[in-house]
mmCIF file of the C-alpha atoms, coordinates in Angstrom:
data_MODEL
# 
_entry.id   MODEL 
# 
loop_
_atom_site.group_PDB 
_atom_site.id 
_atom_site.type_symbol 
_atom_site.label_atom_id 
_atom_site.label_alt_id 
_atom_site.label_comp_id 
_atom_site.label_asym_id 
_atom_site.label_entity_id 
_atom_site.label_seq_id 
_atom_site.pdbx_PDB_ins_code 
_atom_site.Cartn_x 
_atom_site.Cartn_y 
_atom_site.Cartn_z 
_atom_site.occupancy 
_atom_site.B_iso_or_equiv 
_atom_site.pdbx_formal_charge 
_atom_site.auth_seq_id 
_atom_site.auth_comp_id 
_atom_site.auth_asym_id 
_atom_site.auth_atom_id 
_atom_site.pdbx_PDB_model_num 
ATOM 1   C CA . MET A 1 1   ? 0.000   0.000  0.000   1.00 0.00 ? 1   MET A CA 1 
ATOM 2   C CA . ARG A 1 2   ? 1.609   3.218  -1.156  1.00 0.00 ? 2   ARG A CA 1 
ATOM 3   C CA . GLU A 1 3   ? 1.118   6.254  1.071   1.00 0.00 ? 3   GLU A CA 1 
ATOM 4   C CA . PHE A 1 4   ? 1.130   9.893  0.096   1.00 0.00 ? 4   PHE A CA 1 
ATOM 5   C CA . GLU A 1 5   ? 1.575   13.005 2.197   1.00 0.00 ? 5   GLU A CA 1 
ATOM 6   C CA . LEU A 1 6   ? 0.051   16.435 2.265   1.00 0.00 ? 6   LEU A CA 1 
ATOM 7   C CA . GLN A 1 7   ? 1.295   19.171 4.556   1.00 0.00 ? 7   GLN A CA 1 
ATOM 8   C CA . ARG A 1 8   ? -0.052  22.657 5.079   1.00 0.00 ? 8   ARG A CA 1 
ATOM 9   C CA . THR A 1 9   ? 1.056   25.380 7.448   1.00 0.00 ? 9   THR A CA 1 
ATOM 10  C CA . ALA A 1 10  ? -0.669  28.574 8.503   1.00 0.00 ? 10  ALA A CA 1 
ATOM 11  C CA . THR A 1 11  ? -0.109  31.379 10.932  1.00 0.00 ? 11  THR A CA 1 
ATOM 12  C CA . ILE A 1 12  ? -3.348  32.313 12.652  1.00 0.00 ? 12  ILE A CA 1 
ATOM 13  C CA . ALA A 1 13  ? -3.587  35.709 14.304  1.00 0.00 ? 13  ALA A CA 1 
ATOM 14  C CA . ARG A 1 14  ? -5.059  34.307 17.526  1.00 0.00 ? 14  ARG A CA 1 
ATOM 15  C CA . PRO A 1 15  ? -3.432  32.952 20.702  1.00 0.00 ? 15  PRO A CA 1 
ATOM 16  C CA . LEU A 1 16  ? -2.682  29.235 20.958  1.00 0.00 ? 16  LEU A CA 1 
ATOM 17  C CA . GLN A 1 17  ? -5.391  28.503 23.553  1.00 0.00 ? 17  GLN A CA 1 
ATOM 18  C CA . GLU A 1 18  ? -8.118  30.073 21.377  1.00 0.00 ? 18  GLU A CA 1 
ATOM 19  C CA . VAL A 1 19  ? -7.042  28.247 18.229  1.00 0.00 ? 19  VAL A CA 1 
ATOM 20  C CA . PHE A 1 20  ? -6.827  24.906 20.002  1.00 0.00 ? 20  PHE A CA 1 
ATOM 21  C CA . ALA A 1 21  ? -10.223 25.514 21.628  1.00 0.00 ? 21  ALA A CA 1 
ATOM 22  C CA . PHE A 1 22  ? -11.693 26.081 18.153  1.00 0.00 ? 22  PHE A CA 1 
ATOM 23  C CA . PHE A 1 23  ? -10.322 22.730 16.954  1.00 0.00 ? 23  PHE A CA 1 
ATOM 24  C CA . SER A 1 24  ? -11.478 21.030 20.171  1.00 0.00 ? 24  SER A CA 1 
ATOM 25  C CA . ASP A 1 25  ? -15.103 21.510 19.153  1.00 0.00 ? 25  ASP A CA 1 
ATOM 26  C CA . PRO A 1 26  ? -15.891 18.871 16.500  1.00 0.00 ? 26  PRO A CA 1 
ATOM 27  C CA . HIS A 1 27  ? -18.798 20.940 15.198  1.00 0.00 ? 27  HIS A CA 1 
ATOM 28  C CA . ASN A 1 28  ? -16.343 23.576 13.974  1.00 0.00 ? 28  ASN A CA 1 
ATOM 29  C CA . LEU A 1 29  ? -15.221 21.015 11.412  1.00 0.00 ? 29  LEU A CA 1 
ATOM 30  C CA . GLU A 1 30  ? -18.453 21.724 9.536   1.00 0.00 ? 30  GLU A CA 1 
ATOM 31  C CA . ALA A 1 31  ? -17.536 25.426 9.336   1.00 0.00 ? 31  ALA A CA 1 
ATOM 32  C CA . ILE A 1 32  ? -14.162 24.750 7.706   1.00 0.00 ? 32  ILE A CA 1 
ATOM 33  C CA . THR A 1 33  ? -15.267 22.006 5.299   1.00 0.00 ? 33  THR A CA 1 
ATOM 34  C CA . PRO A 1 34  ? -16.221 23.030 1.755   1.00 0.00 ? 34  PRO A CA 1 
ATOM 35  C CA . PRO A 1 35  ? -19.974 23.107 1.116   1.00 0.00 ? 35  PRO A CA 1 
ATOM 36  C CA . TRP A 1 36  ? -19.622 20.950 -2.006  1.00 0.00 ? 36  TRP A CA 1 
ATOM 37  C CA . LEU A 1 37  ? -18.746 18.004 0.301   1.00 0.00 ? 37  LEU A CA 1 
ATOM 38  C CA . HIS A 1 38  ? -22.158 18.198 2.054   1.00 0.00 ? 38  HIS A CA 1 
ATOM 39  C CA . PHE A 1 39  ? -20.392 17.385 5.317   1.00 0.00 ? 39  PHE A CA 1 
ATOM 40  C CA . GLY A 1 40  ? -22.383 16.654 8.456   1.00 0.00 ? 40  GLY A CA 1 
ATOM 41  C CA . ILE A 1 41  ? -21.512 15.182 11.830  1.00 0.00 ? 41  ILE A CA 1 
ATOM 42  C CA . ARG A 1 42  ? -23.668 12.168 12.721  1.00 0.00 ? 42  ARG A CA 1 
ATOM 43  C CA . SER A 1 43  ? -22.287 11.467 16.196  1.00 0.00 ? 43  SER A CA 1 
ATOM 44  C CA . VAL A 1 44  ? -19.468 12.172 18.642  1.00 0.00 ? 44  VAL A CA 1 
ATOM 45  C CA . SER A 1 45  ? -18.748 9.407  21.150  1.00 0.00 ? 45  SER A CA 1 
ATOM 46  C CA . ASP A 1 46  ? -17.803 11.773 23.995  1.00 0.00 ? 46  ASP A CA 1 
ATOM 47  C CA . GLY A 1 47  ? -19.109 15.174 25.014  1.00 0.00 ? 47  GLY A CA 1 
ATOM 48  C CA . LYS A 1 48  ? -15.722 16.677 24.252  1.00 0.00 ? 48  LYS A CA 1 
ATOM 49  C CA . ILE A 1 49  ? -12.813 15.592 22.127  1.00 0.00 ? 49  ILE A CA 1 
ATOM 50  C CA . GLN A 1 50  ? -10.182 13.543 23.922  1.00 0.00 ? 50  GLN A CA 1 
ATOM 51  C CA . GLU A 1 51  ? -8.023  10.538 23.163  1.00 0.00 ? 51  GLU A CA 1 
ATOM 52  C CA . GLY A 1 52  ? -10.327 7.709  22.145  1.00 0.00 ? 52  GLY A CA 1 
ATOM 53  C CA . THR A 1 53  ? -13.162 9.925  20.885  1.00 0.00 ? 53  THR A CA 1 
ATOM 54  C CA . GLN A 1 54  ? -14.824 8.630  17.736  1.00 0.00 ? 54  GLN A CA 1 
ATOM 55  C CA . ILE A 1 55  ? -16.542 11.002 15.335  1.00 0.00 ? 55  ILE A CA 1 
ATOM 56  C CA . GLN A 1 56  ? -18.927 9.728  12.672  1.00 0.00 ? 56  GLN A CA 1 
ATOM 57  C CA . TYR A 1 57  ? -19.881 11.932 9.779   1.00 0.00 ? 57  TYR A CA 1 
ATOM 58  C CA . GLY A 1 58  ? -21.309 11.796 6.341   1.00 0.00 ? 58  GLY A CA 1 
ATOM 59  C CA . LEU A 1 59  ? -20.184 13.606 3.217   1.00 0.00 ? 59  LEU A CA 1 
ATOM 60  C CA . ARG A 1 60  ? -20.251 13.338 -0.539  1.00 0.00 ? 60  ARG A CA 1 
ATOM 61  C CA . ILE A 1 61  ? -17.114 12.906 -2.598  1.00 0.00 ? 61  ILE A CA 1 
ATOM 62  C CA . ARG A 1 62  ? -17.801 13.701 -6.241  1.00 0.00 ? 62  ARG A CA 1 
ATOM 63  C CA . GLY A 1 63  ? -21.478 13.112 -5.486  1.00 0.00 ? 63  GLY A CA 1 
ATOM 64  C CA . VAL A 1 64  ? -20.959 9.679  -3.897  1.00 0.00 ? 64  VAL A CA 1 
ATOM 65  C CA . PRO A 1 65  ? -22.276 9.443  -0.312  1.00 0.00 ? 65  PRO A CA 1 
ATOM 66  C CA . ILE A 1 66  ? -19.599 8.375  2.157   1.00 0.00 ? 66  ILE A CA 1 
ATOM 67  C CA . ARG A 1 67  ? -19.747 7.503  5.835   1.00 0.00 ? 67  ARG A CA 1 
ATOM 68  C CA . TRP A 1 68  ? -16.533 8.263  7.660   1.00 0.00 ? 68  TRP A CA 1 
ATOM 69  C CA . THR A 1 69  ? -15.510 7.392  11.208  1.00 0.00 ? 69  THR A CA 1 
ATOM 70  C CA . SER A 1 70  ? -12.462 9.026  12.785  1.00 0.00 ? 70  SER A CA 1 
ATOM 71  C CA . LEU A 1 71  ? -10.681 8.111  15.982  1.00 0.00 ? 71  LEU A CA 1 
ATOM 72  C CA . ILE A 1 72  ? -8.758  10.687 18.009  1.00 0.00 ? 72  ILE A CA 1 
ATOM 73  C CA . SER A 1 73  ? -5.699  8.494  18.540  1.00 0.00 ? 73  SER A CA 1 
ATOM 74  C CA . ASN A 1 74  ? -3.526  11.128 20.217  1.00 0.00 ? 74  ASN A CA 1 
ATOM 75  C CA . TRP A 1 75  ? -4.662  14.133 22.265  1.00 0.00 ? 75  TRP A CA 1 
ATOM 76  C CA . ASP A 1 76  ? -2.046  16.527 23.663  1.00 0.00 ? 76  ASP A CA 1 
ATOM 77  C CA . PRO A 1 77  ? -3.719  19.899 24.318  1.00 0.00 ? 77  PRO A CA 1 
ATOM 78  C CA . PRO A 1 78  ? -2.949  22.567 23.309  1.00 0.00 ? 78  PRO A CA 1 
ATOM 79  C CA . HIS A 1 79  ? -0.131  21.382 21.063  1.00 0.00 ? 79  HIS A CA 1 
ATOM 80  C CA . ARG A 1 80  ? -1.187  18.366 19.058  1.00 0.00 ? 80  ARG A CA 1 
ATOM 81  C CA . PHE A 1 81  ? -3.839  15.857 18.178  1.00 0.00 ? 81  PHE A CA 1 
ATOM 82  C CA . VAL A 1 82  ? -4.144  13.059 15.643  1.00 0.00 ? 82  VAL A CA 1 
ATOM 83  C CA . ASP A 1 83  ? -7.253  11.753 13.939  1.00 0.00 ? 83  ASP A CA 1 
ATOM 84  C CA . GLU A 1 84  ? -7.213  8.454  12.080  1.00 0.00 ? 84  GLU A CA 1 
ATOM 85  C CA . GLN A 1 85  ? -9.819  7.027  9.761   1.00 0.00 ? 85  GLN A CA 1 
ATOM 86  C CA . LEU A 1 86  ? -11.437 3.868  11.098  1.00 0.00 ? 86  LEU A CA 1 
ATOM 87  C CA . ARG A 1 87  ? -13.976 3.713  8.277   1.00 0.00 ? 87  ARG A CA 1 
ATOM 88  C CA . GLY A 1 88  ? -14.062 5.782  5.114   1.00 0.00 ? 88  GLY A CA 1 
ATOM 89  C CA . PRO A 1 89  ? -12.860 6.256  1.563   1.00 0.00 ? 89  PRO A CA 1 
ATOM 90  C CA . TYR A 1 90  ? -9.129  5.657  2.161   1.00 0.00 ? 90  TYR A CA 1 
ATOM 91  C CA . ARG A 1 91  ? -7.076  2.580  2.885   1.00 0.00 ? 91  ARG A CA 1 
ATOM 92  C CA . ARG A 1 92  ? -5.272  4.757  5.405   1.00 0.00 ? 92  ARG A CA 1 
ATOM 93  C CA . TRP A 1 93  ? -5.765  8.314  6.660   1.00 0.00 ? 93  TRP A CA 1 
ATOM 94  C CA . VAL A 1 94  ? -3.732  9.788  9.526   1.00 0.00 ? 94  VAL A CA 1 
ATOM 95  C CA . HIS A 1 95  ? -4.112  13.544 10.082  1.00 0.00 ? 95  HIS A CA 1 
ATOM 96  C CA . THR A 1 96  ? -1.735  15.146 12.575  1.00 0.00 ? 96  THR A CA 1 
ATOM 97  C CA . HIS A 1 97  ? -2.606  18.668 13.738  1.00 0.00 ? 97  HIS A CA 1 
ATOM 98  C CA . THR A 1 98  ? 0.138   20.613 15.529  1.00 0.00 ? 98  THR A CA 1 
ATOM 99  C CA . PHE A 1 99  ? -0.090  24.051 17.128  1.00 0.00 ? 99  PHE A CA 1 
ATOM 100 C CA . GLU A 1 100 ? 2.741   26.257 18.321  1.00 0.00 ? 100 GLU A CA 1 
ATOM 101 C CA . ALA A 1 101 ? 2.508   29.611 20.089  1.00 0.00 ? 101 ALA A CA 1 
ATOM 102 C CA . CYS A 1 102 ? 4.270   32.489 18.357  1.00 0.00 ? 102 CYS A CA 1 
ATOM 103 C CA . GLY A 1 103 ? 3.540   35.449 20.630  1.00 0.00 ? 103 GLY A CA 1 
ATOM 104 C CA . ASN A 1 104 ? -0.160  36.240 20.212  1.00 0.00 ? 104 ASN A CA 1 
ATOM 105 C CA . GLU A 1 105 ? -0.320  34.150 17.046  1.00 0.00 ? 105 GLU A CA 1 
ATOM 106 C CA . THR A 1 106 ? -0.447  30.413 16.462  1.00 0.00 ? 106 THR A CA 1 
ATOM 107 C CA . PHE A 1 107 ? 1.589   28.484 13.941  1.00 0.00 ? 107 PHE A CA 1 
ATOM 108 C CA . MET A 1 108 ? -0.487  25.512 12.809  1.00 0.00 ? 108 MET A CA 1 
ATOM 109 C CA . THR A 1 109 ? 0.562   22.515 10.733  1.00 0.00 ? 109 THR A CA 1 
ATOM 110 C CA . ASP A 1 110 ? -1.671  19.904 9.145   1.00 0.00 ? 110 ASP A CA 1 
ATOM 111 C CA . HIS A 1 111 ? 0.180   16.774 8.105   1.00 0.00 ? 111 HIS A CA 1 
ATOM 112 C CA . VAL A 1 112 ? -1.823  14.051 6.379   1.00 0.00 ? 112 VAL A CA 1 
ATOM 113 C CA . ARG A 1 113 ? -0.574  10.589 5.452   1.00 0.00 ? 113 ARG A CA 1 
ATOM 114 C CA . TYR A 1 114 ? -3.068  8.835  3.223   1.00 0.00 ? 114 TYR A CA 1 
ATOM 115 C CA . ALA A 1 115 ? -3.424  5.835  0.951   1.00 0.00 ? 115 ALA A CA 1 
ATOM 116 C CA . PRO A 1 116 ? -6.300  6.169  -1.507  1.00 0.00 ? 116 PRO A CA 1 
ATOM 117 C CA . LEU A 1 117 ? -8.215  3.304  -3.006  1.00 0.00 ? 117 LEU A CA 1 
ATOM 118 C CA . GLY A 1 118 ? -6.864  3.008  -6.526  1.00 0.00 ? 118 GLY A CA 1 
ATOM 119 C CA . GLY A 1 119 ? -3.301  3.835  -5.427  1.00 0.00 ? 119 GLY A CA 1 
ATOM 120 C CA . TRP A 1 120 ? -1.037  6.263  -7.221  1.00 0.00 ? 120 TRP A CA 1 
ATOM 121 C CA . LEU A 1 121 ? -3.246  6.528  -10.303 1.00 0.00 ? 121 LEU A CA 1 
ATOM 122 C CA . ALA A 1 122 ? -6.291  7.596  -8.294  1.00 0.00 ? 122 ALA A CA 1 
ATOM 123 C CA . ASP A 1 123 ? -4.097  10.026 -6.372  1.00 0.00 ? 123 ASP A CA 1 
ATOM 124 C CA . LYS A 1 124 ? -2.680  11.530 -9.560  1.00 0.00 ? 124 LYS A CA 1 
ATOM 125 C CA . LEU A 1 125 ? -6.004  11.778 -11.401 1.00 0.00 ? 125 LEU A CA 1 
ATOM 126 C CA . LEU A 1 126 ? -8.426  12.756 -8.610  1.00 0.00 ? 126 LEU A CA 1 
ATOM 127 C CA . VAL A 1 127 ? -7.477  12.520 -4.971  1.00 0.00 ? 127 VAL A CA 1 
ATOM 128 C CA . ARG A 1 128 ? -4.514  14.900 -4.687  1.00 0.00 ? 128 ARG A CA 1 
ATOM 129 C CA . ALA A 1 129 ? -6.302  17.705 -6.531  1.00 0.00 ? 129 ALA A CA 1 
ATOM 130 C CA . ASP A 1 130 ? -9.414  17.214 -4.387  1.00 0.00 ? 130 ASP A CA 1 
ATOM 131 C CA . LEU A 1 131 ? -7.366  17.321 -1.171  1.00 0.00 ? 131 LEU A CA 1 
ATOM 132 C CA . GLU A 1 132 ? -5.487  20.435 -2.289  1.00 0.00 ? 132 GLU A CA 1 
ATOM 133 C CA . ARG A 1 133 ? -8.815  22.152 -3.025  1.00 0.00 ? 133 ARG A CA 1 
ATOM 134 C CA . ILE A 1 134 ? -10.307 21.079 0.330   1.00 0.00 ? 134 ILE A CA 1 
ATOM 135 C CA . PHE A 1 135 ? -7.293  22.284 2.314   1.00 0.00 ? 135 PHE A CA 1 
ATOM 136 C CA . ASP A 1 136 ? -7.187  25.568 0.337   1.00 0.00 ? 136 ASP A CA 1 
ATOM 137 C CA . PHE A 1 137 ? -10.820 26.160 1.313   1.00 0.00 ? 137 PHE A CA 1 
ATOM 138 C CA . ARG A 1 138 ? -10.110 25.192 4.895   1.00 0.00 ? 138 ARG A CA 1 
ATOM 139 C CA . GLN A 1 139 ? -7.216  27.621 5.204   1.00 0.00 ? 139 GLN A CA 1 
ATOM 140 C CA . GLN A 1 140 ? -9.306  30.456 3.761   1.00 0.00 ? 140 GLN A CA 1 
ATOM 141 C CA . ARG A 1 141 ? -12.196 29.731 6.162   1.00 0.00 ? 141 ARG A CA 1 
ATOM 142 C CA . LEU A 1 142 ? -9.843  29.556 9.156   1.00 0.00 ? 142 LEU A CA 1 
ATOM 143 C CA . GLU A 1 143 ? -8.450  32.967 8.236   1.00 0.00 ? 143 GLU A CA 1 
ATOM 144 C CA . GLU A 1 144 ? -12.007 34.338 8.020   1.00 0.00 ? 144 GLU A CA 1 
ATOM 145 C CA . LEU A 1 145 ? -13.367 32.687 11.160  1.00 0.00 ? 145 LEU A CA 1 
ATOM 146 C CA . LEU A 1 146 ? -10.359 33.290 13.387  1.00 0.00 ? 146 LEU A CA 1 
ATOM 147 C CA . ALA A 1 147 ? -9.382  36.740 12.158  1.00 0.00 ? 147 ALA A CA 1 
ATOM 148 C CA . PRO A 1 148 ? -9.176  39.232 15.040  1.00 0.00 ? 148 PRO A CA 1 
ATOM 149 C CA . SER A 1 149 ? -11.849 41.375 13.366  1.00 0.00 ? 149 SER A CA 1 
ATOM 150 C CA . ALA A 1 150 ? -14.256 38.391 13.096  1.00 0.00 ? 150 ALA A CA 1 
ATOM 151 C CA . ILE A 1 151 ? -13.918 37.644 16.805  1.00 0.00 ? 151 ILE A CA 1 
ATOM 152 C CA . LEU A 1 152 ? -14.402 41.310 17.657  1.00 0.00 ? 152 LEU A CA 1 
ATOM 153 C CA . GLU A 1 153 ? -17.576 41.387 15.528  1.00 0.00 ? 153 GLU A CA 1 
ATOM 154 C CA . ASP A 1 154 ? -18.898 38.274 17.307  1.00 0.00 ? 154 ASP A CA 1 
ATOM 155 C CA . ALA A 1 155 ? -18.246 39.862 20.699  1.00 0.00 ? 155 ALA A CA 1 
ATOM 156 C CA . GLN A 1 156 ? -19.956 43.108 19.641  1.00 0.00 ? 156 GLN A CA 1 
ATOM 157 C CA . GLN A 1 157 ? -22.993 41.185 18.389  1.00 0.00 ? 157 GLN A CA 1 
ATOM 158 C CA . ALA A 1 158 ? -23.192 39.305 21.676  1.00 0.00 ? 158 ALA A CA 1 
ATOM 159 C CA . ASP A 1 159 ? -23.147 42.621 23.570  1.00 0.00 ? 159 ASP A CA 1 
ATOM 160 C CA . ALA A 1 160 ? -25.721 44.275 21.305  1.00 0.00 ? 160 ALA A CA 1 
ATOM 161 C CA . PRO A 1 161 ? -29.183 44.712 22.821  1.00 0.00 ? 161 PRO A CA 1 
ATOM 162 C CA . ALA A 1 162 ? -31.911 42.432 21.461  1.00 0.00 ? 162 ALA A CA 1 
ATOM 163 C CA . LEU A 1 163 ? -34.390 44.129 19.148  1.00 0.00 ? 163 LEU A CA 1 
# 
């Protein structure tokens, strides 16, 4: 089984604790997943993410409905966690998320090791381009959702009197 790797890095203009807290809520995954995947969480085995948590979700890849189950196999707040596919469209999927404080910013790395069904040909023709597009979208949404101005706007809306 041949494995491939994808790595992305980003600097997020929020403190480490806030960024990790965002990723600690599995429902935020919906906010950073492209709408064309029709992603939805079906269940989370624990009330909060921790080592051993299983997350089941559904999505569509190129229109094909997929059920995916991930296991949080490593949980080291606020610096690292790993999710691994237990059931889904890959022979192997291991996604390592790392977070490092850089003053009031957070340096984040996504490192994915994956083995698609169909091997190198499927990766070359479909999978790699799809993953690049998904992670491009994700990075853009993270910048929007975790921008200092977005958090300030949320706080102002929370303080605004009800009409």
